[in-house]
C-alpha positions as CSV (number, residue, x, y, z in Angstrom):
1,X,20.6,-2.4,-6.3
2,X,22.4,0.9,-6.7
3,X,22.0,3.1,-9.7
4,X,24.9,4.8,-11.5
5,X,25.5,8.3,-10.3
6,X,25.1,9.7,-13.9
7,X,21.6,8.3,-13.9
8,X,20.8,10.1,-10.6
9,X,22.1,13.4,-11.9
10,X,20.1,13.0,-15.1
11,X,16.9,12.3,-13.2
12,X,17.2,15.5,-11.2
13,X,16.0,17.4,-14.2
14,X,13.0,15.2,-15.1
15,X,9.5,16.2,-14.2
16,X,8.4,13.2,-12.1
17,X,10.4,10.1,-11.6
18,X,9.0,6.6,-12.2
19,X,9.3,6.0,-8.4
20,X,7.3,9.1,-7.6
21,X,4.5,8.2,-10.0
22,X,4.4,4.6,-8.7
23,X,4.2,5.7,-5.0
24,X,1.5,8.3,-5.9
25,X,-0.5,5.6,-7.7
26,X,-0.3,3.2,-4.7
27,X,-1.3,6.0,-2.2
28,X,-4.3,7.0,-4.4
29,X,-5.5,3.4,-4.4
30,X,-5.0,3.0,-0.6
31,X,-6.4,6.4,0.3
32,X,-9.2,7.0,-2.1
33,X,-10.6,10.0,-0.1
34,X,-7.2,11.8,0.0
35,X,-7.6,15.5,-1.0
36,X,-3.9,16.0,-1.5
37,X,-1.0,13.6,-2.2
38,X,2.6,14.8,-3.0
39,X,5.5,12.5,-3.5
40,X,9.0,13.9,-3.9
41,X,12.2,11.9,-4.5
42,X,14.6,13.7,-2.2
43,X,17.6,11.5,-3.2
44,X,18.2,13.3,-6.5
45,X,16.0,10.9,-8.5
46,X,17.8,7.8,-7.3
47,X,14.7,6.4,-5.6
48,X,16.5,5.9,-2.2
49,X,14.6,8.5,-0.2
50,X,11.2,10.1,-0.5
51,X,9.1,12.8,1.1
52,X,5.4,12.1,1.2
53,X,2.7,14.6,2.1
54,X,-0.8,13.3,2.2
55,X,-4.1,14.9,3.4
56,X,-7.0,12.6,3.9
57,X,-10.1,12.3,6.0
58,X,-9.1,8.7,6.6
59,X,-6.6,10.1,9.2
60,X,-9.4,11.8,11.2
61,X,-9.3,11.0,14.9
62,X,-6.0,9.1,14.6
63,X,-2.8,10.2,16.3
64,X,0.1,11.2,14.0
65,X,2.0,7.9,14.7
66,X,-1.1,6.0,13.6
67,X,-1.4,8.1,10.4
68,X,2.2,7.4,9.6
69,X,1.7,3.6,10.3
70,X,-1.1,3.7,7.8
71,X,1.1,5.2,5.1
72,X,4.0,2.8,5.9
73,X,1.6,-0.2,5.7
74,X,0.2,1.1,2.3
75,X,3.8,1.3,1.0
76,X,5.3,-1.8,2.6
77,X,6.4,-3.3,-0.7
78,X,7.8,0.0,-2.0
79,X,9.7,0.7,1.2
80,X,11.8,-2.4,0.9
81,X,13.9,-0.7,-1.8
82,X,14.3,2.7,0.1
83,X,16.8,4.0,2.5
84,X,14.4,6.5,4.0
85,X,11.0,8.0,4.0
86,X,9.7,11.3,5.4
87,X,6.0,11.4,6.0
88,X,3.7,14.4,6.6
89,X,0.1,13.6,7.2
90,X,-2.9,15.8,7.8
91,X,-6.7,15.9,7.9
92,X,-8.6,18.3,5.5
93,X,-9.6,21.5,7.4
94,X,-13.1,21.5,5.9
95,X,-14.8,18.2,6.7
């Protein structure tokens, strides 16, 4: 379902979109030991594309591709409505 362009322009000026809040909530549940989670709608508030940055000890000793698979798996329902997703994962420096 596509949103009207006017809605997208309006959302650009809001603090956090509903989609950003929802994805952040899901990630906090799936990665309870995360020390940082940042979700940004990079489609102007339309919910079509997100950039996710997550730092968690749950990624320790896992390759980047495995870390990204964990995030994709956690968001498998949310991803169905997206056009794209940029994921940046890391492990906290002070473990």
